[in-house]
C-alpha positions as CSV (number, residue, x, y, z in Angstrom):
1,X,86.4,128.0,80.0
2,X,87.7,127.7,83.5
3,X,87.2,124.2,85.0
4,X,90.3,123.6,87.1
5,X,91.0,124.6,90.6
6,X,94.6,123.6,91.2
7,X,96.6,123.3,94.4
8,X,97.2,126.7,95.9
9,X,98.6,128.4,99.0
10,X,96.8,128.0,102.3
11,X,93.2,129.2,102.3
12,X,92.6,132.8,103.4
13,X,92.1,132.8,107.2
14,X,94.2,129.7,107.9
15,X,96.2,129.8,111.1
16,X,100.0,130.0,110.8
17,X,102.5,128.8,113.3
18,X,106.1,130.2,113.4
19,X,107.8,126.9,113.1
20,X,105.3,124.7,111.3
21,X,103.7,126.9,108.6
22,X,100.0,127.0,107.8
23,X,97.6,124.8,109.7
24,X,95.1,123.5,107.2
25,X,91.6,122.3,107.6
26,X,90.9,118.6,107.2
27,X,90.8,117.6,103.5
28,X,87.3,116.2,104.0
29,X,84.7,117.9,106.3
30,X,82.6,115.9,108.7
31,X,79.5,116.9,106.8
32,X,80.9,115.2,103.7
33,X,81.6,112.0,105.7
34,X,78.1,112.0,107.3
35,X,76.4,112.6,103.9
36,X,78.6,109.9,102.4
37,X,77.3,107.4,105.1
38,X,73.7,108.4,104.4
39,X,74.3,107.9,100.6
40,X,76.0,104.6,101.2
41,X,73.1,103.2,103.2
42,X,70.5,104.6,100.8
43,X,72.3,103.2,97.8
44,X,72.4,99.7,99.3
45,X,68.6,99.9,99.5
46,X,68.2,101.5,96.0
47,X,70.6,99.2,94.2
48,X,69.1,96.1,95.6
49,X,66.0,97.0,93.7
50,X,67.7,98.4,90.6
51,X,69.9,95.3,90.2
52,X,66.8,93.0,89.8
53,X,64.4,95.4,88.2
54,X,65.4,94.9,84.5
55,X,65.2,91.2,84.8
56,X,62.0,91.4,86.9
57,X,60.3,93.6,84.3
58,X,61.5,92.0,81.1
59,X,61.7,88.3,82.1
60,X,59.1,88.3,84.9
61,X,56.4,90.7,83.6
62,X,57.2,90.3,79.8
63,X,58.0,94.0,79.2
64,X,59.6,94.7,75.7
65,X,63.0,96.5,75.4
66,X,61.0,99.6,74.1
67,X,58.7,99.4,77.1
68,X,61.6,99.1,79.5
69,X,63.4,102.0,77.8
70,X,60.3,104.2,78.2
71,X,59.9,103.2,81.9
72,X,63.6,103.7,82.6
73,X,63.4,107.1,80.9
74,X,60.4,108.2,82.9
75,X,62.1,106.8,86.0
76,X,65.0,109.1,85.5
77,X,63.2,112.0,83.8
78,X,60.9,112.5,86.8
79,X,64.0,112.7,89.1
80,X,65.5,115.3,86.7
81,X,62.5,117.6,86.7
82,X,62.1,117.5,90.5
83,X,65.7,118.4,90.9
84,X,64.9,122.0,89.9
85,X,62.2,122.1,92.6
86,X,64.4,120.6,95.3
87,X,67.4,122.9,94.5
88,X,65.3,126.1,94.5
89,X,63.4,125.2,97.7
90,X,66.7,124.4,99.5
91,X,68.1,127.8,98.5
92,X,64.9,129.6,99.3
93,X,64.3,128.2,102.8
94,X,68.1,128.0,103.5
95,X,67.8,124.6,105.0
96,X,69.4,122.0,102.6
97,X,69.1,119.2,105.2
98,X,65.3,119.7,105.5
99,X,64.7,119.3,101.7
100,X,67.2,116.5,101.4
101,X,65.5,114.7,104.3
102,X,62.1,114.9,102.7
103,X,63.6,113.4,99.6
104,X,65.3,110.5,101.4
105,X,62.1,109.9,103.4
106,X,59.9,109.7,100.3
107,X,62.2,107.2,98.7
108,X,62.2,105.1,101.8
109,X,58.4,105.2,102.0
110,X,58.2,103.8,98.4
111,X,60.3,100.7,99.0
112,X,57.7,98.7,101.1
113,X,55.0,99.5,98.6
114,X,56.8,97.4,96.0
115,X,55.7,94.4,98.1
116,X,52.1,95.0,97.1
117,X,52.6,95.9,93.4
118,X,52.8,93.0,91.0
119,X,51.8,94.6,87.7
120,X,53.3,97.3,85.5
121,X,50.9,100.1,86.4
122,X,51.4,100.2,90.2
123,X,55.1,99.6,89.8
124,X,55.4,102.5,87.5
125,X,53.7,104.8,90.0
126,X,55.9,103.7,92.9
127,X,59.1,104.1,90.9
128,X,58.0,107.6,89.8
129,X,57.4,108.5,93.5
130,X,60.8,107.0,94.4
131,X,62.5,109.0,91.8
132,X,60.7,112.1,93.0
133,X,62.4,111.6,96.3
134,X,65.8,111.2,94.6
135,X,65.2,114.4,92.7
136,X,64.4,116.4,95.8
137,X,67.5,115.3,97.7
138,X,70.2,115.4,95.0
139,X,70.9,119.1,94.6
140,X,70.6,120.0,98.4
141,X,72.9,117.2,99.3
142,X,75.5,118.2,96.7
143,X,75.2,121.9,97.9
144,X,75.9,120.8,101.5
145,X,79.0,119.0,100.3
146,X,80.3,122.0,98.3
147,X,79.5,124.6,101.0
148,X,81.4,122.7,103.6
149,X,84.5,122.3,101.5
150,X,87.2,124.8,100.4
151,X,87.1,125.6,96.6
152,X,90.5,124.0,95.9
153,X,89.3,120.6,97.4
154,X,85.9,120.3,95.8
155,X,87.0,117.5,93.5
156,X,88.4,115.4,96.4
157,X,85.3,116.0,98.5
158,X,82.9,114.9,95.8
159,X,85.2,112.0,95.1
160,X,85.0,110.9,98.7
161,X,81.3,111.2,98.8
162,X,80.9,109.3,95.5
163,X,83.2,106.6,96.7
164,X,81.1,106.0,99.8
165,X,77.9,106.2,97.7
166,X,79.4,103.6,95.4
167,X,80.2,101.3,98.3
168,X,76.4,101.1,98.7
169,X,76.1,100.5,95.0
170,X,78.6,97.7,95.4
171,X,76.9,96.1,98.4
172,X,73.3,96.5,97.1
173,X,73.5,94.1,94.1
174,X,75.5,91.6,96.2
175,X,72.7,91.6,98.8
176,X,70.1,91.2,96.1
177,X,72.0,88.2,94.6
178,X,72.3,86.5,98.0
179,X,68.6,87.1,98.8
180,X,67.5,85.7,95.4
181,X,69.8,82.7,96.0
182,X,68.6,81.9,99.5
183,X,64.8,82.6,99.3
184,X,62.0,81.0,97.4
185,X,60.0,84.3,96.9
186,X,63.1,86.2,96.0
187,X,61.8,89.5,94.6
188,X,59.5,90.2,97.5
189,X,62.3,89.5,99.9
190,X,64.6,91.9,98.1
191,X,62.0,94.6,98.3
192,X,61.3,94.0,102.0
193,X,65.0,94.2,103.0
194,X,65.5,97.2,100.8
195,X,62.7,99.1,102.7
196,X,64.4,98.4,106.1
197,X,67.8,99.6,104.9
198,X,66.2,102.8,103.5
199,X,64.7,103.7,106.8
200,X,68.1,103.4,108.5
201,X,69.6,105.9,106.0
202,X,66.9,108.5,107.0
203,X,67.7,107.9,110.6
204,X,71.4,108.5,110.1
205,X,70.7,111.7,108.1
206,X,68.5,113.1,110.9
207,X,71.1,112.3,113.7
208,X,74.5,113.1,112.1
209,X,74.1,115.6,109.3
210,X,74.2,119.2,110.6
211,X,71.1,121.3,109.9
212,X,71.2,124.6,107.9
213,X,72.4,125.6,104.5
214,X,73.0,128.7,102.5
215,X,76.4,130.2,101.9
216,X,79.6,129.2,103.7
217,X,80.1,131.8,106.5
218,X,83.2,133.9,106.5
219,X,85.9,132.6,108.9
220,X,86.5,134.9,111.9
221,X,88.8,134.8,114.8
222,X,90.6,131.5,114.9
223,X,88.4,129.8,112.5
224,X,90.1,128.0,109.7
225,X,88.9,128.6,106.1
226,X,86.8,125.8,104.8
227,X,86.6,124.1,108.2
228,X,83.1,125.4,108.8
229,X,80.2,123.2,107.9
230,X,76.9,124.2,106.2
231,X,75.3,123.7,109.6
232,X,77.1,126.6,111.1
233,X,75.4,129.0,108.7
234,X,72.6,129.3,111.3
235,X,75.0,131.2,113.5
236,X,75.5,134.0,111.1
237,X,73.8,137.2,112.3
238,X,70.6,138.2,110.5
239,X,72.2,141.4,109.2
240,X,74.9,139.4,107.4
241,X,72.5,137.0,105.7
242,X,72.0,137.4,102.0
243,X,68.7,138.6,100.6
244,X,66.0,136.0,100.0
245,X,66.5,134.0,96.8
246,X,64.1,135.0,94.1
247,X,63.0,132.8,91.2
248,X,64.4,135.5,88.9
249,X,67.8,135.1,90.4
250,X,67.7,131.4,89.9
251,X,66.7,131.6,86.3
252,X,69.4,134.3,85.7
253,X,72.1,131.7,86.5
254,X,72.0,130.6,82.9
255,X,73.4,134.0,82.0
256,X,76.7,132.9,83.4
257,X,78.7,131.7,80.4
258,X,80.6,129.1,82.3
259,X,77.6,127.6,83.9
260,X,75.7,127.7,80.6
261,X,78.6,125.9,78.8
262,X,78.7,123.2,81.4
263,X,74.9,122.7,81.1
264,X,75.1,122.5,77.3
265,X,77.9,119.9,77.4
266,X,76.1,117.8,80.1
267,X,73.0,117.7,77.9
268,X,74.9,116.8,74.7
269,X,76.9,114.0,76.4
270,X,73.8,112.8,78.3
271,X,72.0,112.3,74.9
272,X,74.5,109.6,74.0
273,X,75.0,108.0,77.4
274,X,73.3,104.6,77.3
275,X,71.4,103.7,80.5
276,X,73.3,101.4,82.9
277,X,70.5,98.8,82.7
278,X,70.9,98.6,78.9
279,X,74.6,98.3,79.2
280,X,74.2,95.3,81.5
281,X,71.5,93.7,79.3
282,X,73.8,94.2,76.2
283,X,76.7,92.6,78.1
284,X,74.5,89.7,79.1
285,X,73.4,89.0,75.6
286,X,76.8,89.5,74.1
287,X,78.5,87.1,76.5
288,X,75.7,84.7,77.4
289,X,75.9,85.4,81.1
290,X,73.2,83.4,83.0
291,X,70.1,85.1,84.5
292,X,71.2,84.1,88.0
293,X,74.4,86.2,87.6
294,X,72.8,89.2,86.2
295,X,72.4,91.1,89.5
296,X,76.2,90.9,90.0
297,X,77.0,92.9,86.8
298,X,76.7,96.3,88.6
299,X,79.3,95.1,91.1
300,X,82.0,95.4,88.5
301,X,81.1,99.0,87.7
302,X,80.8,99.9,91.4
303,X,84.0,98.3,92.4
304,X,86.1,100.2,89.9
305,X,84.2,103.4,90.7
306,X,84.9,102.9,94.4
307,X,88.6,102.5,93.8
308,X,89.0,105.4,91.5
309,X,86.5,108.1,92.6
310,X,88.8,109.8,95.1
311,X,92.0,109.6,93.0
312,X,90.0,110.9,89.9
313,X,88.6,113.8,92.0
314,X,92.0,114.7,93.4
315,X,93.5,114.5,89.9
316,X,90.8,116.8,88.5
317,X,91.7,119.4,91.3
318,X,95.4,119.3,90.1
319,X,95.4,119.0,86.3
320,X,91.9,120.4,85.4
321,X,88.4,119.1,85.5
322,X,87.9,119.5,81.8
323,X,90.6,117.0,81.0
324,X,89.4,114.4,83.5
325,X,85.8,114.8,82.5
326,X,86.4,114.3,78.8
327,X,88.7,111.4,79.4
328,X,85.9,109.7,81.2
329,X,83.7,109.9,78.2
330,X,86.5,108.6,76.0
331,X,86.7,105.5,78.3
332,X,82.9,105.0,77.9
333,X,83.3,105.1,74.1
334,X,86.0,102.4,74.4
335,X,83.5,100.3,76.4
336,X,80.9,100.7,73.6
337,X,83.5,99.7,71.1
338,X,84.3,96.5,73.0
339,X,80.6,95.6,73.1
340,X,80.3,96.1,69.4
341,X,83.5,94.6,67.9
342,X,85.6,92.7,70.4
343,X,85.8,88.9,70.1
344,X,84.0,86.8,72.8
345,X,87.0,86.8,75.1
346,X,86.5,85.4,78.6
347,X,87.8,88.7,79.9
348,X,85.3,90.8,77.9
349,X,82.8,91.3,80.8
350,X,85.6,92.5,83.1
351,X,87.0,94.9,80.6
352,X,83.6,96.5,79.8
353,X,82.6,96.8,83.4
354,X,86.1,98.3,84.3
355,X,85.7,100.9,81.6
356,X,82.2,101.6,82.7
357,X,83.3,102.2,86.3
358,X,86.3,104.4,85.2
359,X,83.8,106.5,83.2
360,X,81.8,107.2,86.3
361,X,84.9,107.8,88.5
362,X,86.1,110.5,86.0
363,X,82.7,112.3,85.6
364,X,80.2,111.7,88.4
365,X,82.0,113.8,91.0
366,X,84.0,116.1,88.7
367,X,80.9,117.7,87.1
368,X,79.4,119.0,90.3
369,X,82.8,120.2,91.5
370,X,83.1,122.2,88.3
371,X,79.5,123.6,88.7
372,X,80.3,124.6,92.3
373,X,83.2,126.8,91.1
374,X,80.8,128.8,88.9
375,X,77.7,129.4,91.1
376,X,77.2,131.8,94.0
377,X,77.0,130.1,97.3
378,X,73.4,131.3,98.0
379,X,72.3,129.7,94.7
380,X,74.5,126.7,94.9
381,X,71.7,124.0,95.0
382,X,69.8,125.7,92.2
383,X,72.8,125.8,89.9
384,X,73.6,122.2,90.5
385,X,70.0,121.3,89.9
386,X,70.0,123.2,86.6
387,X,72.9,121.2,85.2
388,X,71.8,117.9,86.8
389,X,68.3,118.3,85.4
390,X,69.6,119.0,81.9
391,X,71.8,115.9,82.0
392,X,69.1,113.6,83.4
393,X,66.5,114.8,80.9
394,X,69.0,114.1,78.1
395,X,69.5,110.6,79.5
396,X,65.7,110.2,79.6
397,X,65.7,110.9,75.8
398,X,68.6,108.5,75.3
399,X,66.7,105.7,77.0
400,X,63.6,106.3,74.9
401,X,65.7,106.5,71.7
402,X,67.9,103.5,72.5
403,X,65.0,101.3,73.5
404,X,63.2,102.2,70.2
405,X,66.4,101.6,68.2
406,X,66.9,98.2,69.9
407,X,63.4,97.2,69.1
408,X,63.5,98.3,65.4
409,X,67.1,97.6,64.4
410,X,68.6,95.3,67.0
411,X,71.3,95.7,69.6
412,X,74.3,96.2,67.2
413,X,73.0,99.1,65.1
414,X,71.5,100.8,68.2
415,X,74.8,100.7,70.1
416,X,76.7,101.8,67.0
417,X,74.5,104.9,66.6
418,X,75.0,105.7,70.3
419,X,78.8,105.4,69.9
420,X,78.9,107.6,66.9
421,X,76.8,110.2,68.7
422,X,79.0,110.1,71.8
423,X,82.1,110.7,69.6
424,X,80.6,113.7,68.0
425,X,79.2,115.2,71.3
426,X,82.5,114.7,73.1
427,X,84.3,116.6,70.3
428,X,81.8,119.4,70.6
429,X,82.2,119.4,74.4
430,X,85.9,119.6,74.1
431,X,85.6,122.7,72.0
432,X,83.0,124.4,74.2
433,X,84.9,123.8,77.4
434,X,88.2,124.9,76.0
435,X,90.3,127.2,78.2
436,X,89.5,130.9,77.7
437,X,89.6,134.2,79.5
438,X,86.7,134.8,81.9
439,X,83.9,136.7,80.3
440,X,81.1,136.5,82.9
441,X,82.3,139.3,85.2
442,X,79.3,141.5,84.6
443,X,76.6,138.9,83.8
444,X,76.0,137.6,87.3
445,X,72.3,137.1,88.1
446,X,70.6,139.6,90.4
447,X,72.5,140.6,93.6
448,X,74.1,137.1,93.9
449,X,77.8,137.1,93.1
450,X,80.0,134.0,92.9
451,X,82.4,133.5,95.8
452,X,85.9,134.7,94.9
453,X,88.3,131.9,94.2
454,X,92.0,133.0,94.0
455,X,93.0,129.4,93.1
456,X,91.0,129.3,89.9
457,X,93.3,128.8,86.9
458,X,93.1,127.8,83.3
459,X,92.2,124.2,82.5
460,X,95.0,122.5,80.6
């Protein structure tokens, strides 16, 4: 299984100077930075709501852990199913920005509606619509990132984007905490401010992210390989454009062994990845943290993620994405172990949150970078949606199962079962993703063929 794109000579088409050697493109394209800014602003808005939602539903509306598990699962399951639609539409219309913009806009529209919903039914509908927007935008956004970045720098590019995204995840709970502390009608104030911030994210997307999509055009003349952005695809002559994407081509992606193996492993590991909200609730009950401090718990995860996302992505580009990806799940397993068996140390919350953040730094950007190396450019968003959908649906199942186990057995046995499952699934993933000779040369779907990658080497 090939998962690593290590450092290599200058990309094909790079300029060379007699005295100074190759002139390389910037490590991070402007499209990546613009999308990172949009994600940062949007995450401030989303995480303001997410930080208070478990407490609002369980303590405020009296929802049971099983009911919250079902709602949290649906919340993420809808997003997963819509990813397939968003990814295929983006590839079909060849305008990733358009589909991503519709997704961001729908999520922003849902935020002010929370001001008028004070019962479980309306809140569930609004959250479902909000997740629909997230599902629409995720695959086109990641496709724009990968198509604007040279193959050997995919891990770093996704790491930069995830770091900026996580800056929003860091600031969102902090803003929610401050608003709850300073206002009498705290929850409505959080929802109102969140709506305003979400609109700002859509404006930045429209103004600063280049339009277009599709495959990265071939460099010509003095163009530097990888320096082109997805927005320049519109300049490619009609005769050079690939054939329209068909549904059959999209479905045929699963015939690619490398992509299929990645999807299987994402599903297996997602089935034993406990929802963030449950991790924070478990940590609160384990350590006795007061309700007023609960919105701050995601800050610990986000801070570590922010610090390590770029180094983890760059490390994956050098030593192999398989190694970094599996190490991240080992760190998550260590966090489960601390929640189960560690004494009530004062440092326990910090250790658990640090391991939680390290898990995301080692997996959240590394997985799409690995997918990008296996999927043809004209089907990039669809391929990412396939893997993302499988992972999200698996986490939907985990939320339902964990909520039921918590209700029936209690927190300890439920978390122990999740830890045992994660250990078994990680062992299977390590076997499935083991290095092997490429076997998918003649199994590429339809006319689409993966972009050649001379830097692709065996994962260690």
